[in-house]
C-alpha positions in Angstrom: 25.7 -15.5 -39.4 23.1 -14.0 -36.9 23.6 -11.3 -34.7 24.2 -13.6 -31.6 27.0 -15.2 -33.4 28.4 -12.0 -34.4 28.4 -11.2 -30.7 30.2 -14.1 -29.6 32.7 -13.8 -32.6 33.4 -10.1 -31.3 33.9 -11.2 -27.8 36.2 -14.0 -28.8 38.2 -11.7 -30.9 38.4 -9.5 -27.9 40.0 -12.2 -25.7 36.9 -13.9 -24.1 37.4 -17.7 -23.9 34.7 -20.2 -24.8 32.9 -21.4 -21.7 33.6 -25.1 -20.8 31.5 -27.0 -18.2 31.6 -30.5 -17.6 33.5 -31.0 -20.9 30.6 -29.2 -22.9 31.8 -26.3 -25.0 29.8 -23.1 -24.8 30.1 -19.5 -26.0 32.1 -16.5 -24.8 28.9 -14.8 -23.6 28.4 -17.9 -21.3 31.7 -17.2 -19.9 30.7 -13.7 -19.0 27.5 -14.8 -17.5 28.5 -18.0 -15.7 32.2 -17.3 -14.4 33.8 -14.7 -12.4 35.3 -13.2 -15.6 34.6 -9.3 -15.5 32.5 -8.0 -18.5 33.7 -4.5 -17.8 36.4 -4.6 -20.5 33.9 -5.7 -23.0 31.2 -3.3 -21.9 31.2 -1.4 -25.2 30.7 -4.7 -27.3 27.6 -5.8 -25.1 26.0 -2.4 -25.2 26.1 -2.3 -29.0 24.2 -5.7 -29.0 21.5 -4.6 -26.6 19.5 -3.1 -29.6 20.4 -6.0 -31.9 19.1 -8.9 -30.0 15.7 -10.0 -28.3 14.3 -12.7 -25.9 16.7 -14.9 -24.3 19.7 -13.8 -26.3 19.1 -10.1 -25.3 18.8 -11.5 -21.7 22.3 -13.1 -21.9 23.8 -9.8 -22.7 22.0 -8.2 -20.0 23.1 -10.7 -17.4 26.6 -10.3 -18.7 26.4 -6.4 -18.0 25.2 -7.1 -14.4 28.2 -5.9 -12.8 28.6 -2.8 -10.6 31.5 -1.5 -12.7 29.3 -1.1 -15.8 27.9 2.4 -15.1 27.9 3.3 -18.8 25.3 0.6 -19.5 22.8 1.7 -17.2 21.2 4.3 -19.5 20.9 1.8 -22.3 19.4 -0.8 -19.9 16.9 1.8 -18.7 15.7 2.4 -22.2 15.1 -1.3 -22.8 12.9 -1.5 -19.6 11.1 1.8 -20.6 10.4 0.5 -24.2 9.7 -3.2 -23.1 10.9 -4.2 -26.7 8.6 -7.2 -26.9 10.3 -8.7 -23.7 8.6 -11.0 -21.3 8.3 -9.8 -17.7 10.9 -12.4 -16.5 13.3 -10.9 -19.3 12.6 -7.4 -17.8 13.3 -8.7 -14.3 17.0 -9.4 -15.5 17.1 -5.9 -16.9 15.8 -4.5 -13.4 18.3 -6.7 -11.7 21.2 -5.3 -13.8 20.1 -1.8 -12.9 19.9 -2.7 -9.2 23.3 -4.2 -9.2 24.9 -1.3 -11.4 23.4 1.5 -9.2 24.0 4.5 -11.4 22.6 7.4 -9.5 21.8 9.2 -12.6 19.1 6.7 -13.3 17.2 7.2 -10.0 14.4 9.4 -11.1 13.4 7.2 -13.9 13.7 4.1 -11.7 11.1 5.6 -9.4 8.8 6.1 -12.2 9.2 2.5 -13.3 8.4 1.4 -9.7 5.0 3.3 -10.1 4.2 1.2 -13.3 2.3 -1.9 -12.1 2.0 -3.0 -15.7 5.6 -4.2 -15.4 4.7 -6.7 -13.0 7.6 -8.8 -11.7 9.7 -7.0 -14.2 10.2 -4.2 -11.7 10.7 -6.4 -8.6 14.3 -5.5 -8.1 14.1 -1.9 -8.9 12.4 -1.6 -5.4 15.7 -2.2 -3.9 17.0 1.1 -5.5 14.3 2.8 -3.6 15.8 1.7 -0.4 19.0 3.6 -1.4 17.3 6.6 -2.5 15.6 7.2 0.9 13.4 10.1 0.2 9.8 10.4 1.3 8.7 10.0 -2.4 10.7 6.7 -2.4 9.0 5.6 0.7 5.6 6.4 -0.3 6.0 4.4 -3.6 7.2 1.3 -1.6 4.1 1.6 0.8 1.6 1.8 -2.0 3.2 -1.3 -3.6 2.7 -3.5 -0.4 -0.7 -4.7 -1.8 1.0 -5.9 -5.1 1.2 -9.7 -4.9 3.7 -9.9 -7.8 6.6 -7.9 -6.1 5.5 -7.7 -2.4 8.4 -9.7 -1.2 10.9 -7.3 -2.8 8.9 -4.4 -1.4 9.1 -5.8 2.1 12.7 -6.3 1.8 13.3 -2.8 0.5 11.3 -1.2 3.2 13.6 -3.1 5.7 16.6 -1.8 4.1 15.2 1.7 3.8 15.5 1.9 7.6 12.3 4.1 8.4 10.4 2.7 11.5 7.2 4.0 10.1 7.2 0.9 8.2 6.8 -1.4 11.3 3.1 -1.2 11.8 2.6 -1.6 8.1 4.6 -4.8 8.1 3.2 -6.0 11.3 -0.3 -5.9 9.7 0.7 -8.1 6.9 -0.3 -11.7 7.0 2.1 -13.2 4.3 2.1 -16.9 3.2 4.6 -18.8 5.2 5.4 -20.8 2.1 6.4 -17.5 0.2 9.6 -15.4 0.2 7.7 -12.6 1.7 7.4 -14.3 4.9 10.9 -14.5 5.5 11.3 -11.0 4.2 8.8 -9.4 6.5 10.6 -11.1 9.7 13.9 -9.9 8.5 12.6 -6.5 7.9 10.8 -6.2 11.1 14.0 -7.4 13.0 16.3 -4.7 11.1 13.7 -1.9 11.6 13.1 -2.7 15.3 16.8 -2.9 16.1 17.3 0.5 14.4 14.3 2.0 16.3 15.8 0.7 19.6 19.3 2.0 18.6 17.9 5.6 18.0 15.9 5.7 21.2 19.0 4.6 23.3 20.9 7.3 21.3 18.4 9.9 22.4 18.4 8.8 26.0 22.1 8.7 26.3 22.3 12.3 25.0 19.7 13.2 27.6 21.7 11.8 30.3 24.8 13.8 29.2 22.8 17.0 29.2 
């Protein structure tokens, strides 16, 4: 019995049912990934197998752990993306997405460093969303410096919009994204959000002046 089979056996013994879709029977890990069944009660089992599996099998465990409650898993996931573990960039994207979803504030410093590492390519895409929550000048500067990175530009643009600093407006207006790519829609959404915030801030200042 290999480690992936051991994982599914342990999950089954812990009470996770086999996944059944269109009369096709899957494994317990499929239930955690493809249904609304919470993985949180099985977090410790899943964490144990993060270092026993690789490739697509490891990605399934990562996807199962992608739940906000699983704060305990964040440091382990962080080590995986830091060490790469022979994973493809698309495998690493799933790890970044898990870290983004879990949102453990204790990982923020390491995530900023990962966002600087261009060798991760698309693997760091979802991590830029974390920077929009950190909202420091350092986080803003990292986002701006990655606007020229074609692999992650859509996610960087979205993060700048969510960051909420109007200084990003001229930077985004100067971009000429491909209309066929996600970054075109992300740019329009970000600009709308930032301009509304800037207008709201301006009106707030004027209203306070009127009351003075």
